[in-house]
C-alpha positions as CSV (number, residue, x, y, z in Angstrom):
1,M,22.2,-48.7,-87.0
2,G,19.5,-48.0,-89.7
3,T,17.5,-44.8,-88.8
4,I,20.4,-43.2,-87.0
5,R,22.8,-44.0,-90.0
6,D,20.3,-42.4,-92.3
7,R,19.9,-39.4,-90.2
8,M,23.7,-39.1,-90.0
9,K,24.1,-39.5,-93.8
10,Q,21.5,-36.8,-94.3
11,D,23.2,-34.4,-91.8
12,L,26.5,-34.9,-93.5
13,A,25.1,-34.3,-96.9
14,L,23.3,-31.2,-95.7
15,A,26.5,-29.9,-94.1
16,G,28.1,-30.2,-97.5
17,Y,30.6,-33.1,-96.9
18,A,31.9,-34.8,-100.0
19,P,30.5,-38.3,-100.7
20,G,33.8,-39.9,-99.9
21,T,34.0,-38.1,-96.5
22,Q,30.5,-39.1,-95.7
23,D,31.3,-42.8,-96.4
24,H,34.5,-42.6,-94.2
25,Y,32.5,-41.0,-91.3
26,L,29.6,-43.5,-91.6
27,G,32.1,-46.4,-91.7
28,A,33.8,-45.1,-88.6
29,A,30.4,-44.9,-86.8
30,A,29.6,-48.4,-87.9
31,R,33.0,-49.7,-86.6
32,F,32.3,-47.9,-83.3
33,V,28.9,-49.5,-82.9
34,K,30.3,-53.0,-83.9
35,R,33.1,-52.7,-81.4
36,F,30.8,-52.6,-78.4
37,M,28.0,-54.8,-79.9
38,L,25.3,-52.6,-78.5
39,P,22.5,-50.5,-80.1
40,P,23.7,-47.0,-81.0
41,G,21.2,-45.5,-78.5
42,R,22.9,-47.4,-75.7
43,L,26.4,-46.1,-76.4
44,G,27.6,-43.2,-74.4
45,Q,30.6,-40.9,-73.6
46,D,32.4,-43.7,-71.8
47,H,32.3,-46.0,-74.8
48,L,33.6,-43.1,-76.9
49,R,36.5,-42.5,-74.5
50,T,37.5,-46.2,-74.5
51,H,37.2,-46.4,-78.3
52,I,39.4,-43.3,-78.8
53,A,42.0,-44.6,-76.2
54,E,42.2,-47.9,-78.1
55,I,42.7,-46.1,-81.4
56,G,45.4,-43.9,-79.9
57,A,47.2,-47.0,-78.5
58,S,47.0,-48.7,-81.8
59,V,48.3,-45.7,-83.7
60,A,51.2,-45.3,-81.1
61,K,52.1,-48.9,-81.5
62,A,52.2,-48.7,-85.3
63,A,54.4,-45.6,-85.2
64,R,57.1,-47.4,-83.1
65,P,60.2,-48.3,-85.0
66,A,60.6,-52.0,-85.8
67,R,63.1,-53.9,-83.7
């Protein structure tokens, strides 16, 4: 993710995000790329939709009361 990561980090810093927020966003981007095992340039909107749906399902499952 090298060049894209560096550019994202620079964009976040220029936008005034706190260092901790930058690290959180960069970590989320890295997990997204790792999830699909594709170069970032090959990931598209369909990958993002799938990823968000999986996160939503995971959060909903965690919010269910224990039986």
